[in-house]
C-alpha positions as CSV (number, residue, x, y, z in Angstrom):
1,M,5.6,-90.7,-7.7
2,G,2.2,-91.2,-6.0
3,V,0.2,-88.2,-7.2
4,I,-3.4,-89.5,-7.3
5,S,-3.6,-93.1,-6.0
6,V,-6.7,-93.4,-3.8
7,Q,-8.0,-90.0,-4.9
8,L,-8.1,-91.2,-8.5
9,V,-10.3,-94.1,-7.4
10,V,-12.7,-91.7,-5.6
11,T,-12.8,-89.4,-8.6
12,M,-13.6,-92.2,-11.0
13,V,-16.3,-93.6,-8.7
14,M,-17.9,-90.1,-8.3
15,A,-17.7,-89.5,-12.1
16,S,-19.6,-92.8,-12.6
17,V,-22.2,-91.7,-9.9
18,I,-22.7,-88.4,-11.7
19,Q,-23.3,-90.2,-15.0
20,K,-25.4,-93.2,-13.8
21,V,-27.0,-92.4,-10.5
22,I,-27.7,-88.7,-10.2
23,P,-30.0,-88.4,-13.3
24,H,-32.3,-90.8,-11.4
25,Y,-31.8,-89.6,-7.9
26,S,-31.2,-85.8,-8.1
27,L,-31.1,-83.6,-5.1
28,A,-32.1,-80.6,-7.2
29,R,-35.2,-82.4,-8.4
30,W,-36.0,-83.5,-4.8
31,L,-35.7,-79.9,-3.6
32,L,-38.4,-78.8,-6.0
33,C,-40.6,-81.9,-6.3
34,S,-40.7,-83.4,-2.8
35,G,-44.1,-81.9,-2.0
36,G,-43.0,-78.8,0.0
37,L,-43.6,-76.3,-2.8
38,R,-47.0,-75.4,-4.3
39,W,-47.4,-73.3,-7.5
40,Y,-50.4,-71.4,-8.8
41,Q,-51.9,-72.6,-12.1
42,H,-53.1,-70.0,-14.5
43,P,-56.9,-70.1,-15.3
44,S,-58.1,-71.5,-18.6
45,D,-60.0,-69.4,-21.2
46,D,-63.2,-71.3,-20.3
47,E,-62.9,-70.6,-16.6
48,L,-62.3,-66.9,-17.3
49,R,-65.3,-66.7,-19.7
50,S,-67.5,-68.4,-17.1
51,L,-66.4,-66.0,-14.4
52,A,-66.9,-63.0,-16.6
53,G,-70.4,-64.2,-17.7
54,K,-69.4,-64.5,-21.3
55,L,-70.1,-68.2,-21.9
56,Q,-72.9,-68.4,-24.4
57,K,-75.3,-71.2,-25.0
58,G,-73.7,-74.0,-27.0
59,G,-70.3,-73.3,-25.7
60,K,-69.4,-70.6,-28.2
61,S,-68.0,-67.3,-27.1
62,K,-68.3,-63.8,-28.5
63,K,-64.9,-64.3,-30.0
64,D,-66.3,-66.8,-32.5
65,R,-69.0,-64.5,-33.8
66,K,-68.7,-63.1,-37.3
67,Y,-69.1,-59.4,-38.2
68,N,-69.7,-58.8,-42.0
69,G,-68.3,-62.2,-42.8
70,H,-65.1,-61.7,-40.8
71,I,-64.1,-63.4,-37.5
72,D,-63.5,-61.1,-34.6
73,N,-59.9,-61.9,-33.6
74,K,-59.5,-59.4,-30.9
75,P,-58.3,-60.9,-27.6
76,M,-61.1,-61.3,-25.0
77,T,-60.9,-59.0,-22.0
78,I,-62.4,-59.4,-18.6
79,P,-62.9,-57.0,-15.7
80,K,-59.9,-56.8,-13.4
81,D,-62.1,-57.1,-10.3
82,I,-63.2,-60.5,-11.3
83,D,-63.8,-63.1,-8.5
84,L,-60.8,-65.3,-9.5
85,Q,-59.4,-67.9,-7.2
86,L,-56.2,-69.6,-8.4
87,E,-55.8,-73.3,-7.9
88,T,-52.6,-74.7,-6.4
89,K,-50.6,-77.8,-7.2
90,C,-47.5,-79.5,-5.9
91,I,-44.6,-79.4,-8.3
92,A,-44.2,-82.7,-10.1
93,E,-41.3,-83.9,-12.1
94,V,-43.1,-83.4,-15.4
95,D,-43.7,-79.8,-14.4
96,T,-39.9,-79.1,-14.2
97,L,-39.6,-79.7,-18.0
98,A,-41.2,-76.3,-18.6
99,L,-39.0,-74.4,-16.2
100,H,-36.4,-72.1,-17.6
101,Y,-32.8,-72.9,-16.5
102,F,-33.8,-76.1,-14.9
103,P,-30.9,-78.1,-16.5
104,E,-28.5,-75.5,-15.2
105,F,-30.0,-75.6,-11.7
106,Q,-30.0,-79.4,-11.6
107,W,-26.4,-79.6,-12.9
108,L,-25.1,-77.0,-10.4
109,V,-26.8,-78.6,-7.3
110,D,-25.9,-82.2,-8.2
111,F,-22.3,-81.4,-9.2
112,T,-21.9,-79.4,-6.0
113,V,-23.1,-82.3,-3.9
114,A,-20.7,-84.7,-5.8
115,A,-17.8,-82.3,-5.3
116,T,-18.6,-81.8,-1.6
117,V,-18.7,-85.6,-1.1
118,V,-15.3,-86.0,-2.8
119,Y,-13.9,-83.2,-0.6
120,L,-15.1,-84.9,2.6
121,I,-13.7,-88.3,1.5
122,T,-10.4,-86.7,0.6
123,E,-10.2,-84.8,3.9
124,L,-10.8,-88.1,5.7
125,Y,-8.1,-89.8,3.6
126,F,-5.6,-87.1,4.4
127,C,-6.5,-87.2,8.1
128,V,-6.2,-91.0,8.4
129,A,-3.4,-91.9,5.9
130,E,-1.4,-88.6,6.2
131,P,0.2,-88.9,2.7
132,S,3.3,-86.8,2.1
133,G,3.8,-85.0,-1.1
134,E,0.5,-86.0,-2.6
135,M,-1.7,-83.5,-4.4
136,N,-5.1,-82.9,-3.0
137,I,-7.4,-83.5,-5.9
138,S,-10.5,-82.1,-4.1
139,V,-9.1,-78.6,-4.8
140,V,-9.7,-79.3,-8.5
141,W,-13.3,-80.3,-7.8
142,C,-13.9,-77.1,-5.8
143,L,-12.4,-75.0,-8.6
144,L,-14.7,-76.6,-11.1
145,V,-17.7,-75.8,-8.9
146,L,-16.7,-72.2,-8.7
147,A,-16.2,-72.1,-12.4
148,F,-19.7,-73.4,-13.0
149,V,-21.1,-70.9,-10.5
150,I,-19.4,-68.0,-12.3
151,K,-20.6,-69.3,-15.7
152,I,-24.2,-69.5,-14.5
153,L,-24.2,-66.1,-12.8
154,F,-22.7,-64.6,-15.9
155,S,-25.5,-66.1,-18.1
156,L,-28.1,-64.8,-15.7
157,T,-26.5,-61.3,-15.5
158,A,-26.2,-61.2,-19.3
159,H,-29.9,-62.0,-19.6
160,Y,-30.8,-59.0,-17.5
161,F,-28.2,-56.9,-19.3
162,R,-29.8,-57.6,-22.7
163,L,-33.1,-56.2,-21.6
164,E,-33.8,-52.9,-23.2
165,E,-36.5,-51.8,-20.8
166,G,-36.7,-51.9,-17.0
167,G,-33.4,-50.3,-16.0
168,E,-31.6,-53.6,-15.3
169,R,-28.6,-52.7,-17.5
170,S,-28.1,-49.4,-15.8
171,L,-28.5,-51.0,-12.4
172,C,-25.9,-53.7,-13.2
173,I,-23.4,-51.1,-14.5
174,T,-24.0,-48.8,-11.5
175,F,-23.4,-51.6,-9.0
176,A,-20.3,-52.8,-10.9
177,F,-18.8,-49.3,-10.6
178,F,-19.8,-49.1,-7.0
179,F,-18.2,-52.4,-6.0
180,F,-15.0,-51.4,-7.9
181,V,-14.7,-48.3,-5.8
182,K,-15.6,-50.2,-2.7
183,A,-12.9,-52.8,-3.4
184,M,-10.2,-50.2,-4.0
185,A,-11.2,-48.6,-0.7
186,I,-11.1,-51.9,1.2
187,L,-7.7,-52.9,-0.3
188,I,-6.0,-49.8,1.2
189,V,-7.4,-50.5,4.7
190,T,-4.7,-51.6,7.0
191,E,-4.6,-55.1,8.4
192,N,-5.1,-53.7,11.9
193,Y,-8.8,-53.5,11.0
194,L,-9.4,-56.2,8.3
195,E,-7.1,-59.1,8.9
196,F,-7.2,-61.0,5.6
197,G,-3.4,-61.4,5.4
198,L,-3.2,-60.1,1.9
199,E,-0.1,-57.9,2.6
200,T,1.8,-60.8,4.2
201,G,0.8,-63.3,1.6
202,F,1.8,-61.0,-1.3
203,A,5.1,-60.2,0.3
204,N,5.8,-63.9,0.8
205,F,4.8,-64.5,-2.8
206,S,7.0,-61.8,-4.3
207,E,10.1,-62.9,-2.2
208,S,9.7,-66.6,-3.0
209,A,9.1,-65.8,-6.7
210,V,12.3,-63.7,-6.9
211,Q,14.4,-66.4,-5.2
212,F,12.9,-69.1,-7.4
213,L,13.7,-67.2,-10.6
214,E,17.2,-66.4,-9.4
215,N,17.9,-70.1,-8.8
216,Q,16.9,-70.7,-12.4
217,G,19.4,-68.2,-13.6
218,L,16.9,-65.4,-14.2
219,Q,17.0,-61.9,-12.8
220,S,13.7,-60.4,-11.7
221,Q,12.4,-57.8,-9.3
222,G,9.1,-59.7,-8.9
223,P,6.4,-61.2,-11.0
224,I,3.9,-58.3,-10.4
225,S,3.8,-55.0,-8.5
226,K,1.5,-54.5,-5.5
227,L,-0.5,-51.8,-7.3
228,T,-1.1,-54.1,-10.3
229,F,-2.1,-57.0,-8.0
230,K,-4.6,-54.9,-6.1
231,L,-6.0,-53.4,-9.4
232,I,-6.6,-56.8,-10.8
233,L,-8.2,-57.9,-7.6
234,A,-10.4,-54.9,-7.6
235,L,-11.6,-55.6,-11.2
236,L,-12.4,-59.2,-10.1
237,C,-14.3,-57.9,-7.1
238,S,-16.3,-55.6,-9.4
239,L,-17.2,-58.5,-11.6
240,I,-18.3,-60.6,-8.7
241,G,-20.3,-57.7,-7.3
242,A,-22.1,-57.2,-10.6
243,F,-23.0,-60.9,-10.7
244,L,-24.4,-60.8,-7.1
245,T,-26.5,-57.7,-7.6
246,F,-29.7,-59.3,-8.8
247,P,-29.4,-62.4,-6.4
248,G,-29.1,-59.9,-3.5
249,L,-32.1,-57.8,-4.6
250,R,-34.2,-60.9,-5.1
251,L,-33.2,-62.3,-1.7
252,A,-34.5,-59.1,-0.1
253,Q,-37.9,-59.4,-1.7
254,M,-38.2,-63.1,-0.9
255,H,-37.2,-62.4,2.7
256,L,-39.9,-59.8,3.2
257,D,-42.5,-62.1,1.6
258,A,-41.3,-65.1,3.6
259,L,-41.7,-63.1,6.9
260,T,-45.3,-62.2,5.8
261,L,-46.1,-65.8,4.9
262,T,-44.6,-67.4,8.1
263,T,-46.4,-67.1,11.5
264,G,-44.1,-69.1,13.7
265,K,-41.7,-67.1,15.8
266,V,-38.9,-69.7,15.6
267,T,-39.1,-69.8,11.8
268,Q,-39.1,-66.0,11.6
269,T,-36.0,-65.9,13.9
270,F,-34.2,-68.3,11.5
271,L,-35.3,-66.1,8.6
272,H,-33.8,-63.0,10.2
273,I,-30.5,-64.9,11.0
274,N,-30.4,-66.2,7.5
275,F,-30.7,-62.6,6.1
276,L,-28.0,-61.3,8.5
277,A,-25.7,-64.3,7.8
278,P,-23.6,-62.4,5.3
279,L,-23.1,-59.6,7.8
280,I,-22.0,-62.1,10.4
281,M,-19.5,-63.4,8.0
282,V,-18.2,-59.9,7.2
283,L,-17.8,-59.1,10.9
284,L,-15.7,-62.3,11.4
285,W,-12.8,-60.6,9.7
286,V,-13.1,-57.2,11.4
287,K,-10.2,-57.5,13.8
288,P,-11.2,-55.0,16.5
289,L,-14.6,-56.7,16.8
290,T,-13.6,-60.3,16.8
291,K,-10.0,-61.5,17.0
292,D,-8.6,-58.6,19.1
293,Y,-11.5,-58.9,21.6
294,I,-11.0,-62.7,21.8
295,M,-7.3,-62.8,21.8
296,N,-6.8,-59.8,24.1
297,P,-9.9,-59.4,26.2
298,T,-10.1,-56.5,28.7
299,L,-11.1,-58.2,31.9
300,G,-10.0,-55.4,34.2
301,K,-6.6,-54.1,35.3
302,E,-5.1,-57.5,35.6
303,E,-3.1,-59.0,32.7
304,S,-5.5,-60.2,30.0
305,V,-5.8,-63.9,29.2
306,P,-6.7,-64.9,25.7
307,L,-9.9,-66.9,25.4
308,M,-8.5,-69.1,22.6
309,S,-5.5,-69.4,20.3
310,E,-5.4,-67.8,16.9
311,A,-5.5,-71.2,15.2
312,T,-8.6,-72.1,17.2
313,F,-10.3,-68.9,16.2
314,D,-9.6,-69.5,12.5
315,T,-11.1,-73.0,12.8
316,L,-14.2,-71.8,14.6
317,R,-14.6,-69.1,11.9
318,L,-14.6,-71.8,9.2
319,W,-17.2,-73.8,11.1
320,L,-19.4,-70.8,11.7
321,I,-19.5,-70.0,8.0
322,L,-20.4,-73.6,7.2
323,L,-23.2,-73.5,9.8
324,L,-24.6,-70.3,8.2
325,C,-24.5,-71.9,4.8
326,A,-26.4,-74.9,6.1
327,L,-29.0,-72.6,7.6
328,R,-29.4,-70.8,4.2
329,L,-30.0,-74.1,2.5
330,A,-32.5,-75.1,5.2
331,M,-34.4,-71.8,4.6
332,M,-34.5,-72.3,0.8
333,R,-38.0,-73.7,0.5
334,H,-39.5,-70.8,2.6
335,H,-38.0,-68.3,0.2
336,L,-39.0,-70.2,-3.0
337,Q,-42.6,-70.6,-1.7
338,A,-42.6,-66.9,-0.9
339,Y,-41.6,-66.3,-4.6
340,L,-44.3,-68.7,-5.9
341,N,-46.9,-66.8,-3.9
342,L,-46.2,-63.7,-6.0
343,A,-48.7,-65.1,-8.5
344,K,-51.6,-64.8,-6.0
345,K,-50.2,-61.5,-4.8
346,A,-50.3,-60.1,-8.3
347,V,-53.9,-61.3,-8.8
348,D,-55.0,-59.8,-5.5
349,T,-53.4,-56.5,-6.5
350,M,-55.2,-56.6,-9.9
351,K,-58.6,-57.1,-8.2
352,K,-58.2,-53.7,-6.5
353,E,-57.7,-52.0,-9.8
354,A,-60.4,-50.7,-12.2
355,G,-60.6,-51.4,-15.9
356,R,-60.2,-54.6,-18.0
357,I,-57.4,-57.0,-18.8
358,S,-57.0,-59.5,-21.6
359,T,-57.1,-63.1,-20.7
360,V,-53.7,-63.7,-22.4
361,D,-52.0,-61.1,-20.2
362,L,-53.7,-62.5,-17.1
363,Q,-52.5,-66.0,-17.9
364,K,-49.0,-64.8,-18.7
365,M,-48.9,-62.8,-15.4
366,V,-49.7,-66.0,-13.4
367,A,-47.7,-68.5,-15.4
368,R,-44.5,-66.4,-15.6
369,V,-44.0,-66.8,-11.9
370,F,-43.7,-70.5,-12.0
371,Y,-41.8,-70.7,-15.3
372,Y,-38.9,-68.6,-13.8
373,L,-38.7,-70.6,-10.5
374,C,-35.3,-72.1,-11.4
375,V,-33.9,-68.7,-12.2
376,I,-34.8,-67.6,-8.7
377,A,-33.5,-70.8,-7.3
378,L,-30.2,-70.3,-9.0
379,Q,-30.0,-66.8,-7.7
380,Y,-30.5,-68.2,-4.2
381,V,-28.2,-71.2,-4.5
382,A,-25.3,-69.8,-6.5
383,P,-24.0,-67.4,-3.8
384,L,-24.4,-70.1,-1.2
385,V,-22.3,-72.5,-3.3
386,M,-19.7,-69.8,-3.9
387,L,-19.4,-69.1,-0.2
388,L,-19.2,-72.8,0.7
389,H,-16.5,-73.8,-1.7
390,T,-14.3,-70.7,-1.2
391,T,-14.4,-71.6,2.5
392,L,-13.4,-75.2,1.7
393,L,-10.5,-73.9,-0.5
394,L,-9.5,-71.5,2.3
395,K,-9.2,-74.4,4.7
396,T,-7.2,-76.7,2.3
397,L,-5.0,-74.2,0.5
398,G,-4.7,-71.8,3.5
399,G,-3.3,-74.5,5.8
400,H,-6.2,-74.4,8.3
401,S,-7.5,-77.3,10.3
402,W,-11.0,-78.6,11.1
403,W,-10.0,-79.7,14.6
404,V,-9.6,-77.5,17.7
405,Y,-6.4,-78.4,19.4
406,P,-5.0,-77.4,22.8
407,E,-2.5,-74.6,22.5
408,E,0.5,-76.9,23.2
409,D,-0.6,-79.5,20.7
410,Q,-1.4,-77.2,17.7
411,P,0.1,-78.3,14.4
412,C,2.0,-75.9,12.3
413,P,-0.7,-74.0,10.2
414,F,1.5,-73.9,7.1
415,D,2.8,-77.4,7.2
416,G,6.3,-76.2,7.9
417,I,6.3,-73.7,5.1
418,N,6.5,-70.1,6.3
419,S,8.3,-67.1,5.1
420,E,11.6,-68.2,6.6
421,S,11.5,-71.9,5.8
422,A,10.3,-71.1,2.2
423,S,13.4,-69.1,1.6
424,V,15.6,-71.9,3.0
425,V,13.9,-74.5,0.9
426,T,14.1,-72.4,-2.2
427,T,17.8,-71.6,-1.6
428,E,18.7,-75.2,-1.1
429,A,16.6,-76.7,-3.9
430,P,18.6,-77.4,-7.1
431,S,17.8,-75.5,-10.2
432,L,16.3,-77.0,-13.3
433,A,19.4,-76.3,-15.2
434,S,21.6,-78.2,-12.7
435,T,19.2,-81.1,-12.7
436,T,19.3,-81.3,-16.5
437,T,23.1,-81.3,-16.6
438,T,23.5,-84.0,-13.9
439,S,20.9,-86.3,-15.4
440,S,20.9,-87.6,-18.9
441,P,18.2,-85.8,-20.8
442,G,15.4,-87.8,-22.3
443,T,15.3,-90.4,-19.6
444,T,12.4,-91.0,-17.3
445,A,14.4,-90.3,-14.2
446,A,15.5,-86.9,-15.5
447,S,11.9,-86.0,-16.3
448,V,10.7,-87.0,-12.9
449,A,13.5,-85.1,-11.2
450,Q,12.8,-82.0,-13.2
451,L,9.1,-82.2,-12.5
452,S,9.8,-82.7,-8.8
453,V,12.0,-79.7,-8.6
454,A,9.5,-77.5,-10.5
455,L,6.6,-78.6,-8.3
456,G,8.7,-78.0,-5.2
457,G,9.7,-74.6,-6.4
458,L,6.1,-73.6,-7.2
459,R,4.9,-74.8,-3.8
460,T,7.3,-72.3,-2.2
461,V,6.1,-69.6,-4.5
462,F,2.4,-70.2,-4.1
463,S,2.6,-70.8,-0.4
464,P,-0.4,-71.2,2.1
465,L,0.3,-67.6,3.2
466,L,-0.7,-66.3,-0.2
467,F,-3.8,-68.6,-0.5
468,R,-4.9,-67.8,3.0
469,G,-4.9,-64.0,2.3
470,L,-6.4,-64.3,-1.1
471,L,-9.2,-66.7,-0.3
472,S,-10.0,-65.0,3.0
473,F,-10.5,-61.8,1.1
474,L,-12.6,-63.4,-1.6
475,T,-14.8,-65.2,1.0
476,W,-15.3,-62.0,2.8
477,W,-16.0,-60.1,-0.4
478,V,-18.7,-62.5,-1.6
479,A,-20.5,-62.1,1.8
480,A,-20.0,-58.3,1.7
481,C,-21.5,-58.0,-1.8
482,L,-24.4,-60.2,-1.0
483,F,-25.3,-58.3,2.2
484,S,-24.8,-54.9,0.4
485,T,-27.2,-55.8,-2.4
486,S,-29.7,-57.4,0.0
487,L,-29.7,-54.4,2.2
488,F,-30.3,-52.1,-0.8
489,G,-33.1,-54.4,-2.0
490,L,-34.6,-54.4,1.5
491,F,-34.6,-50.6,1.5
492,Y,-36.1,-50.5,-2.0
493,H,-38.9,-52.9,-1.5
494,Q,-39.7,-51.7,2.1
495,Y,-39.7,-48.0,1.6
496,L,-39.3,-46.9,-2.1
497,M,-41.9,-49.3,-3.4
498,A,-44.3,-48.5,-0.6
499,A,-44.0,-44.8,-1.3
């Protein structure tokens, strides 16, 4: 039974590349250290003393003076309106050793690249060889990427959640509750407005599961009720929304700073499109605005002619999401440089204030921005990776195609497995009990036959209809959460902070 074959070779080669090559040629390190990003160095104590006029003859400062035999250990303070000019430096590889979460950032980016390459090779293999009954191992790679993304977002959210001051914990709980209510409201919206296909997929899943269990001699009314299914989905959506709260808020601040930093009209246009990209993704599943208008355009009183087929629209939707993800990756350096400029922005704001500040606090204020660069990079990259690989899973498990076919040459979107054919296949498939009785137990042939029957039954239960509805909803939900939090962050930084 050929289950892995060529795909096993690709997986082993890519695992070797991850172990041997990527540590020396890392895309994550190139994104930070290729010369495009410049960070602000914190001033030394001697520089601050010199600017403040506190450098004494012989190089000893007032800090070293003794009073009644005791050394004055109080931290040195300088006026806030000091004429301080921060020096900039390109990020070098040695500088990344001091960055918080750099190993996590490097692993996520490099493993995502490796998984995407495996996916592309596997797609080419299935397109050329057209193997029958062979498991697509790229699905496992995509699931691993999503698992790593969730783990990293969980650790970042937990870091904010543990903070006692600043209100991050309350903000996280508030948005989690908000997204839970929002998910419950979205899940009761009819498919005439949001065409995920969840209702059709769940109905097909329940019917196929009941028939599969009946063929195994078990009586069941279904594995799970619709209410329980939607409640579990809403809890998952609430968790995803809580994880994407701080990335969305940070994206809004970086967007505003990047617009201020950039003077070119073309770059500003791309920045606006990048910010609105999640909204564009959300609108792709709003049926009255997209599919209904394209499938049934109102061109007058004559009979309407569809502009494209439904399968073509689904394919173009996938390609548009991938293009928007590519645009977000291209705009990454603009956003990270806007974040690094916060050090200079903080110093400029300090100069307008009266009073004094300790040199230690000033150095921490400047250095903190650079040391948390990878945290910000993860908050920017993680939602992008999540969107990319849920889209890839939607294409593979949902039975979509990358090619735009003429209407008469379109392949079956579900590879011959729909609600009717699934019931036929399930009815005609032999049960595990009958296979066990007809084959001598303990033999290899009997084990292979049982495994084949089990896999065939599970394929009819977990059909492309179910995966299409579930993954469409999750892709839409990630984009909706990211846009909601970014919009709130834009309102907060633009109006509330200004007030």
